[in-house]
C-alpha positions in Angstrom: 45.9 -45.6 3.5 43.3 -44.8 6.2 42.8 -48.5 7.1 39.1 -48.6 6.5 39.3 -51.6 4.3 42.1 -53.5 5.9 42.0 -55.9 8.8 44.6 -55.1 11.5 45.6 -58.7 12.4 44.7 -60.7 9.3 45.7 -58.6 6.2 49.4 -58.3 5.2 49.4 -54.5 5.4 52.9 -54.0 6.9 56.1 -55.7 5.7 54.1 -58.2 3.6 53.1 -60.5 6.5 50.0 -60.3 8.6 50.5 -59.0 12.1 49.0 -62.2 13.5 52.1 -64.0 12.3 54.5 -61.3 13.5 52.9 -61.0 17.0 51.3 -64.4 17.7 51.0 -64.0 21.5 49.0 -60.7 21.1 46.8 -62.2 18.4 46.0 -65.2 20.6 44.5 -63.0 23.2 43.0 -60.2 21.1 39.3 -59.7 21.6 38.5 -58.9 17.9 40.7 -60.7 15.3 38.9 -58.9 12.5 39.3 -55.4 13.8 40.0 -52.9 11.0 43.2 -50.8 11.0 41.2 -47.6 11.1 39.4 -48.7 14.3 42.6 -50.2 15.9 44.5 -47.0 15.3 42.0 -44.7 17.1 43.4 -43.2 20.3 46.9 -44.4 19.4 46.0 -48.1 19.4 44.1 -48.1 22.7 41.0 -49.4 20.8 42.6 -52.9 20.5 41.1 -55.0 23.2 42.5 -58.1 24.7 40.9 -60.9 26.7 43.3 -60.7 29.6 46.2 -58.7 31.0 49.6 -59.0 29.4 52.4 -61.2 30.7 56.0 -60.3 30.1 56.1 -61.9 26.6 53.0 -59.9 25.6 54.4 -56.7 27.0 57.5 -57.1 24.7 55.3 -57.9 21.7 53.1 -54.9 22.4 56.2 -52.7 22.6 57.5 -54.1 19.3 54.1 -53.7 17.7 53.9 -50.1 18.6 57.3 -49.5 17.0 56.2 -50.9 13.6 52.6 -49.6 13.3 52.6 -46.1 11.6 50.5 -43.7 13.6 48.7 -41.5 12.8 47.3 -43.1 9.6 47.0 -41.4 6.3 43.6 -40.0 5.3 44.0 -41.6 1.8 41.8 -44.6 1.0 43.5 -48.0 1.3 45.3 -49.2 -1.9 47.0 -52.4 -3.0 50.7 -51.9 -3.7 53.0 -54.3 -5.6 56.4 -54.5 -3.8 58.3 -55.5 -6.9 57.7 -52.2 -8.6 59.0 -48.8 -7.4 55.7 -47.2 -8.3 53.7 -50.0 -6.6 51.9 -50.8 -9.8 51.8 -54.4 -11.2 53.6 -55.0 -14.5 53.9 -58.2 -16.4 57.5 -57.3 -17.4 58.6 -56.9 -13.8 56.8 -60.1 -12.8 58.6 -62.0 -15.5 62.0 -60.5 -14.5 61.3 -61.5 -10.9 60.4 -65.1 -11.9 63.6 -65.3 -14.0 65.7 -64.5 -10.9 64.2 -67.4 -8.9 66.7 -70.3 -8.8 65.4 -73.5 -10.3 65.9 -76.6 -8.0 
């Protein structure tokens, strides 16, 4: 989607996990934790502000982050997608099948 309804750091919009968990050092020094994806993606990510300069660990996280964030964004509106379905649409049948595959302890 275009990122206008998705928070860059807080929502699980890539790989099912929020970027704040994937890149904790960058999140710890980001200026706006609630920045939208659409704003963060402007000017190839240069709209993401940080409270201080990067150290070596943050430089590595920034490099890794730039590799996983898809730029430019789509112009389509944001949409919820269910990862257990090839179409991305929820189905009770597929949810039941997924639950049946979970081992019981």
